[in-house]
C-alpha positions, 0 to 999 in steps of 0.5 A: 500499500502506498503512503498516498493512500493513507490517512494522516494518522498513519504511523510508519516504521523504518528499516530494511524490513519495510513499513509497519502500519498502525490503524490511523485514528481518523481518516479523511476522504480525498476531497475532505483532505484537499479541502483541509489543506486548502483551508490551512493555506488560507489561514496561513495567508490570512496571518501573513497579511495581518502580520507582515513578517510572516510573509518574509518567513514564507519566502524564507521557506520557499527559498529552501523548497523552491521546487515545490509550489509556494502553497505546498512549501507553506503548507509543509512548513506549517505542519512541521511547526504544528509538530514542534519540529524545524522547517522542512528541508528535503521532502519526498514520498515514502517509496521515493525514500526507499528507492534512495536507501532511506526509510521512514522512522517508526511513529512518524506521521505523513506530511501532506501536499496538494497534487494535481490530477491530470489528463491528456488534453486531446483538443487544441481547445484543451491544450490551450486551457492546459497552457493557461493553467501554468502561465509562468513557464518558458514558451518552449515548455508551454508549447510541450504541455499537452496535459490538463488538470482535471482535479486535486488530491492530497499526497503523502510525503515525509521530511528527511528528518523523519527518515533513517538510512543512507547517509546524507548531508543536509543543512540544519533544519532552519529555513534561514540557512538556505543551501547555495548553488555552486555559482559564483558571483560572476556566474550568477550575474551571467546567468541572470543576464542570460535569463533576461535575454531569453525574455527579449530584454537587454541588460545595460549598466547606466551612469544615469538612471530613470528617477535615480532608480538603482534599476529600471525596466523599459518594456517599450525598448526591452531594456533593463538598466542597472545603475553603474554605482551598484556592485556586488550582491546589491547588483545581483539583487537589483537585476533579480528584482527587475527580472521579477518585473519582467516575468510578472508585470508585462503590459499584457499582464491583466492580473498585475495591472489589477494592483499596479501597472508593469510600466509604472511599477507601483503598489504590490507589483513592487512587493512582488518584484522584491520578493522574487529578488529576495527568494532567488538570492536566498536560495543562493545563500545570500540573505537580503533581509535588511536590504529588502525590509522596506519593500517587504514591510509594505506587503500588508499595506499593498495587499489591502490597497489591491483589495480595495482597488479590485472591488472599486475598479476590476481590471478587464473583468479580473477581480479578486474580492478578498486579501486572501485571494490576492495573497494566494495569487501573489505568492503563486506568481512569485514562487513560480517566477523564482522556480523559472530563474532557479531552474537556470541558475540553481539547477544542481540544488535540491530545492526541497526535492530528493530527485537527483541528490546523491546519497553520502554527499552534500546537496550543492555548495554551502557558504563557509558559516552554514551549519551542516549535519550528517544524517547517518543510518543509526536506528537508535532514535525515533527522531533525527533532529536537525538542530 
């Protein structure tokens, strides 16, 4: 029996002998589980609007679990917190851990994410619908999208701290210690410039800037301009911020226009772009918390203003009636844009998924001051704390 088919109360025992199942105290029907997970995400986003510092925590978590959607990453973090554990760092299904030589510890309860149920798109109309379901992907990938989402299901997964077996080096379970890619500063800059180029935008270093801004994106000339006085990590952050605008706030982006047009770069559009920059650099081990604080501190005000605008003057029929809807949209847009960037700049990193990670080796490169711990085959404990 697969872990996916078991209730949230299911306990697992690890080791080479395989799982030992205990009767779950309760069992949710698939639709009920999806509803419960969705409500949990709504509650998280409500808290993030009411207490803006929680938005930054969601971004920290997404920087570690960037291969997961923003909503699933948030729900994984919340489930671990409810159990008094550190945020998740590496997550996989029960059988996938087995394939990599690790086993779920006895007594551990599954974490749950929402996964799509898909069917092959048979008609041109269905293919177009499928493309719209994942709008923030490179055009070449979108053209190959031939499936459509027909529903949603709960999927059981486990964090590495819930397993034992083959040795694996992971960051201590603190999302504030993000794993860095093997990219150096210049390589990361070159990669970001390449991403801009793939979107049709040239990057220039300019002595003078529009409104004395550190960076500016011109959607008419397809030019990103970065102030020549900006150096080091600051220059990377400005370029990543402008890439956020390129990917999210083009003139044809109806949803983005709802709360701040792409050309004017105002309101929630600025928060989105800075959230992209913050998350991308965090995933590369560069903490921009102090520098991003003024943007991210305006998160709640921007959401509330967008909520008011959406009710008073909906744009082109696109209407987000509640701040929760807007927060969910922003989280999804930001994390989708980050994944596109990190797929190119940090592709060797785990990003929260075990696929491609070699046992007995570290995941990517780490900064000199980062805490690491080897998880070993020891079966003498029911927990493998990461802190």
